[in-house]
PAKOLKE-943510 format. One record per atom (N, C-alpha, C): residue in three letters; x, y, z; residue number from 1; atom name. Coordinates in pm, 1 decimal, padded with zeros to 6 digits. Each point is the difference from the previous one (the first is absolute). Layout:
N
  residuo        xx        yy        zz  num  atomo
      ALA         X         Y         Z  NUM     CA
...
This chain:
102
  residuo        xx        yy        zz  num  atomo
      UNK   01548.8   02737.2  -01616.3    1      N
      UNK  -00103.8  -00059.8  -00033.9    1     CA
      UNK  -00089.1   00076.9  -00073.6    1      C
      UNK  -00115.7  -00027.7  -00056.5    2      N
      UNK  -00080.9   00066.8  -00091.7    2     CA
      UNK  -00118.3   00073.6   00094.3    2      C
      UNK  -00069.8   00103.4  -00066.0    3      N
      UNK  -00113.6   00041.1   00064.2    3     CA
      UNK  -00133.9  -00096.3   00017.3    3      C
      UNK  -00079.5   00041.6   00111.7    4      N
      UNK  -00099.1  -00094.1   00045.7    4     CA
      UNK  -00093.7  -00001.9  -00137.7    4      C
      UNK  -00085.9  -00120.1   00011.5    5      N
      UNK  -00082.4  -00017.5  -00114.4    5     CA
      UNK   00060.5  -00036.4  -00119.2    5      C
      UNK   00138.8  -00042.3  -00013.8    6      N
      UNK   00039.9  -00024.9  -00116.3    6     CA
      UNK  -00019.1  -00171.1  -00006.1    6      C
      UNK   00073.8  -00062.2  -00120.1    7      N
      UNK  -00000.7  -00157.2  -00014.8    7     CA
      UNK   00131.8  -00047.5   00042.4    7      C
      UNK  -00026.1  -00095.3   00084.5    8      N
      UNK   00083.9  -00090.8   00066.8    8     CA
      UNK   00107.3  -00089.0  -00097.8    8      C
      UNK   00118.7  -00015.8   00002.1    9      N
      UNK   00071.9  -00081.3  -00072.2    9     CA
      UNK   00000.1  -00117.8   00054.7    9      C
      UNK  -00010.6  -00132.9  -00076.0   10      N
      UNK  -00009.8  -00142.9   00024.6   10     CA
      UNK   00113.2  -00075.4   00011.4   10      C
      UNK   00064.5  -00001.0   00112.4   11      N
      UNK   00126.3  -00091.9   00030.0   11     CA
      UNK  -00065.0  -00133.4  -00001.1   11      C
      UNK   00108.0  -00087.2  -00081.8   12      N
      UNK  -00061.0  -00157.6   00020.7   12     CA
      UNK   00114.9  -00065.8   00089.3   12      C
      UNK  -00032.4  -00117.7   00019.6   13      N
      UNK   00094.7  -00057.9   00116.0   13     CA
      UNK   00135.4  -00027.9  -00046.7   13      C
      UNK   00101.4   00033.7   00058.2   14      N
      UNK   00122.5  -00010.2  -00041.6   14     CA
      UNK   00053.7  -00145.6   00024.7   14      C
      UNK   00077.5  -00061.0  -00092.9   15      N
      UNK   00085.1  -00120.5   00026.6   15     CA
      UNK   00109.7   00013.7   00080.0   15      C
      UNK  -00021.7  -00011.3   00124.9   16      N
      UNK   00115.2   00045.4   00109.4   16     CA
      UNK   00122.4  -00089.8   00014.5   16      C
      UNK   00093.5   00045.5   00001.5   17      N
      UNK   00126.3  -00073.1   00034.7   17     CA
      UNK   00119.0   00073.6   00078.0   17      C
      UNK   00098.0  -00025.4   00050.4   18      N
      UNK   00080.0   00087.8   00063.3   18     CA
      UNK   00072.4   00101.2  -00086.1   18      C
      UNK   00030.1  -00071.3  -00108.8   19      N
      UNK   00046.4   00095.3  -00119.1   19     CA
      UNK  -00093.8  -00020.0  -00120.4   19      C
      UNK   00026.6   00092.8  -00087.1   20      N
      UNK  -00095.6   00015.8  -00115.2   20     CA
      UNK  -00134.4  -00013.7  -00001.4   20      C
      UNK  -00098.7   00041.3   00108.1   21      N
      UNK  -00125.5  -00002.7   00011.1   21     CA
      UNK  -00044.7   00057.0  -00111.7   21      C
      UNK  -00110.2  -00031.6  -00077.4   22      N
      UNK  -00076.3   00061.5  -00111.1   22     CA
      UNK  -00112.5   00050.7   00061.0   22      C
      UNK  -00033.4   00151.1  -00050.9   23      N
      UNK  -00119.3   00061.1   00036.7   23     CA
      UNK  -00066.0   00048.0  -00148.5   23      C
      UNK  -00128.7  -00043.5  -00006.1   24      N
      UNK  -00059.2   00039.9  -00117.7   24     CA
      UNK  -00138.3   00084.6   00032.9   24      C
      UNK  -00064.5   00074.9  -00072.1   25      N
      UNK  -00115.6   00066.8   00003.7   25     CA
      UNK  -00061.6   00017.9  -00148.3   25      C
      UNK  -00123.7   00062.8   00041.4   26      N
      UNK  -00064.9   00035.7  -00126.6   26     CA
      UNK   00043.1   00133.9  -00045.4   26      C
      UNK  -00010.7  -00004.2  -00135.6   27      N
      UNK   00031.7   00151.2  -00050.3   27     CA
      UNK  -00114.5   00101.2   00036.7   27      C
      UNK   00066.3   00111.9   00011.5   28      N
      UNK  -00096.3   00122.9   00050.2   28     CA
      UNK  -00019.4   00094.5  -00146.9   28      C
      UNK  -00100.6   00020.0  -00020.9   29      N
      UNK   00000.0   00101.1  -00127.8   29     CA
      UNK   00038.2   00124.6   00037.7   29      C
      UNK   00104.1   00065.5  -00109.4   30      N
      UNK   00065.8   00114.9   00016.7   30     CA
      UNK   00136.1   00009.3   00070.9   30      C
      UNK   00051.6  -00131.8   00040.4   31      N
      UNK   00125.8  -00013.3   00086.9   31     CA
      UNK   00098.8   00007.8  -00127.3   31      C
      UNK   00108.7   00065.4   00043.0   32      N
      UNK   00118.9  -00006.6  -00072.3   32     CA
      UNK   00102.6  -00110.8   00060.8   32      C
      UNK  -00022.6  -00024.9   00126.8   33      N
      UNK   00075.4  -00086.0   00065.9   33     CA
      UNK  -00067.8  -00024.3   00144.3   33      C
      UNK   00070.3  -00073.5   00083.4   34      N
      UNK  -00044.7  -00001.9   00155.0   34     CA
      UNK   00147.6   00000.8   00068.3   34      C
      UNK  -00046.1   00015.8   00135.4   35      N
      UNK   00069.2   00017.3   00115.6   35     CA
      UNK  -00026.2  -00100.1   00107.1   35      C
      UNK   00098.5  -00116.7   00014.5   36      N
      UNK  -00012.6  -00080.7   00082.9   36     CA
      UNK   00084.9   00025.8   00134.1   36      C
      UNK  -00077.9  -00048.3   00115.8   37      N
      UNK   00067.5   00035.9   00133.3   37     CA
      UNK  -00019.6  -00150.7   00057.9   37      C
      UNK   00106.6  -00048.2   00079.6   38      N
      UNK  -00019.2  -00126.7   00086.6   38     CA
      UNK   00066.7   00026.5   00105.4   38      C
      UNK  -00087.8  -00000.9   00129.9   39      N
      UNK   00007.6   00016.8   00134.0   39     CA
      UNK  -00009.4  -00108.0   00106.9   39      C
      UNK   00063.3   00021.2   00118.0   40      N
      UNK  -00054.1  -00105.9   00084.4   40     CA
      UNK  -00079.6   00040.8   00110.0   40      C
      UNK  -00074.1   00119.4  -00045.4   41      N
      UNK  -00126.9   00016.7   00089.9   41     CA
      UNK  -00112.3   00062.8  -00085.2   41      C
      UNK  -00103.0  -00015.0   00034.0   42      N
      UNK  -00117.0   00071.3  -00077.7   42     CA
      UNK  -00036.1   00144.9  -00004.1   42      C
      UNK   00099.3   00038.2   00072.4   43      N
      UNK  -00004.3   00179.6   00006.7   43     CA
      UNK   00094.1   00046.9  -00109.2   43      C
      UNK   00110.2  -00093.4  -00047.1   44      N
      UNK   00088.5   00055.8  -00109.0   44     CA
      UNK   00115.6   00083.1   00064.7   44      C
      UNK   00027.1  -00004.5   00118.3   45      N
      UNK   00089.3   00107.9   00079.8   45     CA
      UNK   00111.7  -00079.7  -00017.6   45      C
      UNK   00050.7  -00106.7  -00034.0   46      N
      UNK   00126.8  -00080.7  -00028.3   46     CA
      UNK  -00006.6  -00045.4  -00133.4   46      C
      UNK   00026.1   00096.4  -00093.5   47      N
      UNK  -00014.7  -00069.2  -00144.9   47     CA
      UNK   00151.9  -00090.0  -00022.5   47      C
      UNK  -00031.5  -00117.0  -00020.7   48      N
      UNK   00130.5  -00074.2  -00037.4   48     CA
      UNK   00039.8  -00001.1  -00133.8   48      C
      UNK  -00099.0   00012.0  -00107.4   49      N
      UNK   00030.5   00012.9  -00122.0   49     CA
      UNK  -00090.0   00087.1  -00105.9   49      C
      UNK   00027.8   00074.6  -00096.8   50      N
      UNK  -00066.2   00054.8  -00082.0   50     CA
      UNK   00067.8   00035.5  -00140.7   50      C
      UNK  -00094.6  -00004.3  -00080.3   51      N
      UNK   00042.8  -00030.9  -00166.4   51     CA
      UNK  -00112.1   00077.6  -00045.8   51      C
      UNK   00017.6   00060.1  -00147.8   52      N
      UNK  -00093.4   00055.5  -00102.5   52     CA
      UNK   00027.1  -00076.2  -00105.9   52      C
      UNK  -00109.0  -00069.4  -00064.7   53      N
      UNK   00008.5  -00059.4  -00085.3   53     CA
      UNK  -00117.6   00010.7  -00100.2   53      C
      UNK  -00001.8  -00033.0  -00144.3   54      N
      UNK  -00078.7   00033.7  -00077.9   54     CA
      UNK  -00077.5  -00115.5  -00036.3   54      C
      UNK   00012.9  -00101.6   00055.3   55      N
      UNK  -00098.8  -00105.6  -00029.4   55     CA
      UNK  -00104.2  -00027.5   00119.4   55      C
      UNK  -00046.2  -00135.7   00007.8   56      N
      UNK  -00113.1  -00013.1   00101.2   56     CA
      UNK   00054.2  -00113.6   00070.6   56      C
      UNK   00127.6  -00012.7  -00007.3   57      N
      UNK   00066.6  -00103.5   00084.7   57     CA
      UNK   00127.0   00049.9   00044.2   57      C
      UNK   00051.3  -00032.4   00134.7   58      N
      UNK   00138.6   00028.3   00027.3   58     CA
      UNK   00046.7  -00103.6   00102.1   58      C
      UNK   00128.8  -00006.4  -00018.5   59      N
      UNK   00084.2  -00118.9   00074.0   59     CA
      UNK   00071.8   00066.3   00131.1   59      C
      UNK  -00037.1  -00065.8   00093.7   60      N
      UNK   00114.0   00054.3   00135.8   60     CA
      UNK   00130.0  -00074.9  -00044.7   60      C
      UNK   00103.0   00090.1  -00021.2   61      N
      UNK   00113.2  -00067.5  -00065.6   61     CA
      UNK   00101.7  -00088.0   00122.7   61      C
      UNK   00082.3  -00084.6  -00072.3   62      N
      UNK   00080.4  -00058.0   00073.5   62     CA
      UNK   00111.8   00061.2   00064.8   62      C
      UNK   00016.9   00121.0  -00055.1   63      N
      UNK   00126.5   00080.1   00072.9   63     CA
      UNK  -00032.2   00104.4   00087.2   63      C
      UNK  -00165.6   00006.1   00043.5   64      N
      UNK  -00049.5   00050.9   00106.1   64     CA
      UNK   00004.0  -00090.0   00123.1   64      C
      UNK  -00016.4   00095.1   00103.1   65      N
      UNK   00021.4  -00076.9   00130.0   65     CA
      UNK  -00109.3  -00099.1   00010.2   65      C
      UNK   00031.3  -00128.8   00017.3   66      N
      UNK  -00084.3  -00110.2   00039.2   66     CA
      UNK  -00122.9   00017.4   00067.3   66      C
      UNK  -00087.7  -00056.7  -00006.2   67      N
      UNK  -00134.0   00016.3   00100.2   67     CA
      UNK   00017.0  -00112.7   00071.8   67      C
      UNK  -00005.0   00024.1   00153.9   68      N
      UNK   00009.2  -00101.0   00092.3   68     CA
      UNK  -00141.2  -00059.0  -00024.8   68      C
      UNK  -00023.6  -00119.1   00053.1   69      N
      UNK  -00147.7  -00060.6   00034.9   69     CA
      UNK  -00052.3   00107.6   00080.0   69      C
      UNK  -00124.1   00007.0  -00033.6   70      N
      UNK  -00114.1   00093.2   00055.5   70     CA
      UNK  -00097.4   00079.5  -00077.2   70      C
      UNK  -00063.7   00076.1   00045.3   71      N
      UNK  -00119.5   00057.5  -00087.7   71     CA
      UNK   00053.6   00162.5  -00042.9   71      C
      UNK  -00019.5   00013.9  -00145.6   72      N
      UNK   00041.6   00126.4  -00048.0   72     CA
      UNK  -00155.4   00039.7  -00068.5   72      C
      UNK   00017.1   00142.9  -00044.8   73      N
      UNK  -00072.7   00088.5  -00061.8   73     CA
      UNK   00055.1   00026.8  -00128.9   73      C
      UNK  -00087.9   00038.4  -00095.1   74      N
      UNK   00033.6   00054.6  -00142.3   74     CA
      UNK  -00122.8   00100.0  -00047.6   74      C
      UNK   00094.2   00116.0  -00048.0   75      N
      UNK  -00128.0   00108.4  -00056.9   75     CA
      UNK   00071.3   00025.5  -00136.5   75      C
      UNK  -00123.5   00033.1  -00078.4   76      N
      UNK   00045.9   00002.5  -00146.9   76     CA
      UNK  -00092.6   00150.6  -00039.4   76      C
      UNK   00071.5   00089.6  -00043.7   77      N
      UNK  -00053.1   00138.7  -00045.2   77     CA
      UNK   00009.2   00017.9  -00142.8   77      C
      UNK  -00124.0   00029.4  -00082.6   78      N
      UNK   00019.7   00044.3  -00144.2   78     CA
      UNK   00028.8   00139.6  -00004.1   78      C
      UNK   00112.2   00007.1  -00087.1   79      N
      UNK   00060.6   00147.8  -00003.4   79     CA
      UNK   00021.2   00046.6  -00135.8   79      C
      UNK  -00029.4   00134.4  -00041.6   80      N
      UNK   00018.3   00030.1  -00130.6   80     CA
      UNK   00166.4   00016.4  -00051.0   80      C
      UNK   00012.8   00059.9  -00119.5   81      N
      UNK   00145.1   00012.4  -00033.4   81     CA
      UNK   00094.2   00093.3   00073.5   81      C
      UNK  -00050.7   00080.3   00085.9   82      N
      UNK   00054.5   00072.4   00099.7   82     CA
      UNK   00003.0  -00039.7   00138.6   82      C
      UNK  -00037.6  -00121.0   00023.1   83      N
      UNK   00007.0  -00085.0   00116.9   83     CA
      UNK  -00115.4   00067.5   00117.3   83      C
      UNK  -00077.0   00080.1  -00090.9   84      N
      UNK  -00128.2   00048.5   00108.2   84     CA
      UNK  -00088.3  -00103.4  -00006.9   84      C
      UNK  -00083.6  -00035.1   00098.1   85      N
      UNK  -00101.2  -00066.4   00013.6   85     CA
      UNK  -00124.0   00010.4  -00104.0   85      C
      UNK  -00028.6  -00129.8  -00067.7   86      N
      UNK  -00117.1   00036.1  -00109.4   86     CA
      UNK  -00118.7   00070.7   00105.9   86      C
      UNK  -00065.5   00093.8  -00085.0   87      N
      UNK  -00116.8   00063.2   00070.5   87     CA
      UNK  -00114.7  -00120.1   00026.8   87      C
      UNK  -00042.6   00034.6   00135.6   88      N
      UNK  -00099.3  -00108.4   00017.5   88     CA
      UNK   00022.9  -00133.4   00053.0   88      C
      UNK   00143.3  -00033.1  -00015.4   89      N
      UNK   00036.7  -00133.2   00038.7   89     CA
      UNK   00039.9  -00008.2   00158.0   89      C
      UNK  -00041.0  -00087.1   00054.5   90      N
      UNK   00058.0  -00056.7   00155.4   90     CA
      UNK   00080.3  -00122.6  -00021.7   90      C
      UNK   00097.7   00011.6   00093.8   91      N
      UNK   00098.0  -00108.6  -00005.0   91     CA
      UNK  -00068.0  -00135.1   00039.5   91      C
      UNK   00067.9  -00105.1  -00072.5   92      N
      UNK  -00061.6  -00148.5   00038.8   92     CA
      UNK   00098.3  -00033.6   00104.4   92      C
      UNK  -00064.2  -00071.9   00103.2   93      N
      UNK   00115.6  -00089.8   00089.5   93     CA
      UNK  -00056.4  -00129.0   00037.7   93      C
      UNK   00120.2  -00049.8   00030.9   94      N
      UNK  -00038.5  -00174.4   00032.2   94     CA
      UNK   00091.8  -00053.2   00086.9   94      C
      UNK   00009.3  -00113.3   00055.3   95      N
      UNK   00081.1  -00038.8   00095.9   95     CA
      UNK   00043.0  -00127.0  -00061.9   95      C
      UNK   00136.9  -00068.9   00043.7   96      N
      UNK   00042.5  -00129.6  -00027.7   96     CA
      UNK   00066.8  -00054.8   00100.3   96      C
      UNK   00028.2  -00127.9   00006.2   97      N
      UNK   00106.1  -00063.3   00099.8   97     CA
      UNK   00096.9  -00079.3  -00043.5   97      C
      UNK   00119.5   00027.8   00037.4   98      N
      UNK   00142.9  -00070.9  -00001.5   98     CA
      UNK  -00013.6  -00112.6   00081.0   98      C
      UNK   00001.8  -00120.3  -00031.3   99      N
      UNK  -00000.9  -00126.9   00067.9   99     CA
      UNK   00150.2  -00034.1   00035.4   99      C
      UNK   00064.9  -00057.7   00123.5  100      N
      UNK   00089.8  -00038.7   00018.1  100     CA
      UNK   00049.0  -00130.1  -00068.4  100      C
      UNK   00114.2  -00018.2  -00074.6  101      N
      UNK   00061.4  -00093.8  -00079.3  101     CA
      UNK  -00033.8  -00138.7   00061.5  101      C
      UNK  -00022.7  -00094.5  -00070.2  102      N
      UNK  -00023.5  -00144.7   00067.6  102     CA
      UNK   00108.9  -00065.1   00060.6  102      C
């Protein structure tokens, strides 16, 4: 994550489903890309999925382990072309819930 006093990245509410959940966020100045983490805990000790993307959106792919009903957390970090965190940037973090199918 970035140094204190930096600018926080703004994650937007995902459109959750057990597969293919869409994550979107606002563009961060100076970012060459973003690293997305999905976890089942707010401490991110158990990362369920991660990806490096160039756009301000990512999809939890159907080929990844399906998310069971429950609460999940996601974090997005703006990175430079060498995958180092953009100077002054702080990770944005949000939560989402997967509902049981009807």
